[in-house]
N, C-alpha and C positions, 0 to 999 in steps of 0.2 A: 284423729285416730288415737285410741287408748294405748298406753304403754303397759302391756300386761306383765304381771309378775310371773315367775315360774309356776307358782301354785295356781294362779288364775288360769294359766295356759293348760295345766294338768286337768283342772276341773272342766274347762271347755271341751278338751279332747275326750274326757270320760262321758260327759253329758251328751255330746253329739254322737258318740259311738252307738248308742242304743237306737237313735233315729236312723242312722246309716244302715244298721243291721236290718231293721224292720222295713225300711222303705226303699233302700237302694242296693244292698248287697246282692250280687249276682244277677242284677236286672240290667236290661239294655233299654235305652231311651232314645227317641228322636227329639232333638231340641231345635225348635223353630225360632228364627230371629230375623229381624230386618237389618240389612247392612246399612250402616249410617252414611257411608260414602256413596253407594250406588242406589240406595233405597229399594233394593231388591230383596225378596223373601228368600232366605237360605236356610239350610239345616245341616246339622251334624249328628252323627250317631255316636253315643257314648255308652260304655258299660262300666259298672262300678264293681270292683272286686275287693276282696278283703285286703289284698296287698296294696291297694291304692290309697287306703285311708290315711296312713302316716304321711304320705306326700301332701294330702289336703290340709293336714294340721300344720305343716312346716316345722315340726319338731324332729330332733334327732335323738336316738338312744345312745347312752354311754355306759361303759363298764365301771367297775368300782374305782379304777384308776383315772377315770375321766376320758378314756379313749373312745372315739366314735365307733359305733357298731354298725357295720354294713349288713345288708341282706337280713334284717330283722323286722321287716315291715309287718308280716303276719303275726309275729310274736307281739309286736307293739299293739296291733289291733286287738288281739286276744286279751291283753292286759287291760285295754281301755274298756272293752265290752264287759269284762269281769270286774271292772272297777278296782283293779289292783295296781294300776300305774302309780309310781311314787315320784316325788320331785327329784330325788337323787339319781333317777334313771334317765332323765331327759335334759336337753339343753335347747335353747333357741338358736337359730341361725344368725350369724353375724351380719348378714346383708339386709336385715330388716324384713325379709319376706315372711317370717313366722308371724309377726304382728298383723300383716295384711291378710294372711291366710286364716288366722284365727278370727279376724273380723268377719270374714265371709263364710266361715264354716257352718254356723247355725242356719243361715239361709240356704246353703247348698243341701244340707241334709234334710231340709223340709220343703224343697221346691216342688215335690210331687203333690203337696197339699194345695197348691195353687190351681184353681179351677181354670181349665182351658175352654174356650168357646169355639164350637165348630158349627158351620152352616151346612145343611144337607138338603137335597131335594125332597119335597113333601108328597110327590106322587108315589103310588103304591110300589111300582116296580123299582124305581131308582132309589127309593128310601131303603128298601131291603138291601140293595146292592151297596149302599153307603154303610149300612150297619155291618154288613159282612166285611167290608174293608176295615172298619174300625175294630172289629173283632180279630181279624187276621193280623192286625198290627198292634195288638195288645192293649187297646183302649177300653174295651168292654167285653163282656161275655153274654151271649144270647141264650135264651131258654132252650131247653132240649126240644127238638121237633120243629123249630122254626125253619130250619133249612129245607125240610120237606115241603113246606107251604110256599116257599119263595116269596114270602111277604112278611113284613114286620113293622112294628111301631115302637115307640119308646117303652110301651108297656111290656114288650117282649125282651127287654134288657134285664138279665138276671143279676149282673154285677157291673159296677163301674170300676174297672181296674185302676184307671186314672181319673181323678176328679174332672168331670166333663159336663159342660152345659151345651145341650144340643138344640140348635135353632132350626126349625123346619120351615123351609121357604119354597115358594114357586121357583122352579129351576132358573127361570129367566131373571130372577132378582138376586141370585147368589153372587155372580161376578160384579155387578154394579155396586154391591154393598160389601164386597170382600174385605175392605179395610176395617170393618166393624168386628171381625172375628180373628182368632188366632190362626185358624186354617179353615179350609172349606173343601167340600167334595162335590164335583160336578162332572157332567159328561165330557168326554174328550172333545167332541165337536164344538161344544160351547167354549172350551178353553182355547182351542185352535182359532176359532172365530175372533176371540178377544185378543189374540196374539200372545197368549200366555204359554211359554215353552221352557221356562227355566226354574219353575217353582214346584215341580212335581216331587212329592215326598214318597208316595206309594200309589199303586194302581192295581187293577185286576190283572191277573196273570193270563197266560195263554189257555188255561183250563177253564176260563170263565164260561158259564152256560149261556151268556148273552152275546155270543158271537153272531155276526151277520151270516145268513145262509142264502144260497141260491135254490129256490124251489120253483118247479115248473109243473105244468099239467102233464099227465102221462103221454098225451099225444105230441108234446113238444120235447120229449126226452131225447130224441135224435135230431133235434133242430140244429143245423150247422152253426147258426149264430150263437146259440147257447153253449154248444161245445167249444166254440172259439173263445167265448168269454171265460169259461172254466179253465181252458188251457192257458189263457193269458194270465189269469190270477195265480196259477200254479207255477208259472214261469219263474226261473231263478232271478232273471233280471228285474221282473216286476217286484218280487219280494225284496230284493236288495234295494230297489228304489224306495219302497215304502219304509224300510228300516232306516235308511239314511235321511230321507225327507222328514220323517216324523219323529226320529230319535226315540223310538219305543212307545210313543203315544198311541200309535196304531200298530197292531200286531198282524202281520200278513198271514194268510191262510197257509196251512201246511198240508 
């Protein structure tokens, strides 16, 4: 690890501030990772604010007498962005964490430039559903009018908000090859069949147009068996069982 001088620390803080402002400031991200102890896929949600930047540098601001200044994080960030931070305004922390943070800072401010790989189903219906999930969670923007058609392909992506490589696969091949991708999108039933219940990052909401429906012929509208089925599905005990059994993977009828 390098032993940065105060001038080198100042230059790193100033240089990285522009990347932080353009790529991270006021943005929220889902960071996906594999736990090295359990080998399970996990995630955390993080948001980057102006006041967070100073903490990432590990630098403290001081006054003319050398006294530490508290609650000046946004002022520190503003000076970095405007390239006006001077060496006599900052000090490194005595515990050595400043050196560690300055080592990591350039990579942190540029992590959104790393392309993520996602696998999605390639059949017309589920591919559109996958694109909608990606759009709703801030990865892409679809072209106007796509929602009306309920179908989409990669050609209908107007903008990649996050660098993304999309791999289109037969839905049956996604889970067997899941370790080849940063994340994947698949149907709930396939995830449940594979015993996957702890790696869900996002899913369709209760307003999804792809809900299962009970449809009968007009002559069966008053069939006691059909009425009993509908009554059972609407029963509070049934809904509670579904919510507890599937932990949000299956949404009960309301």
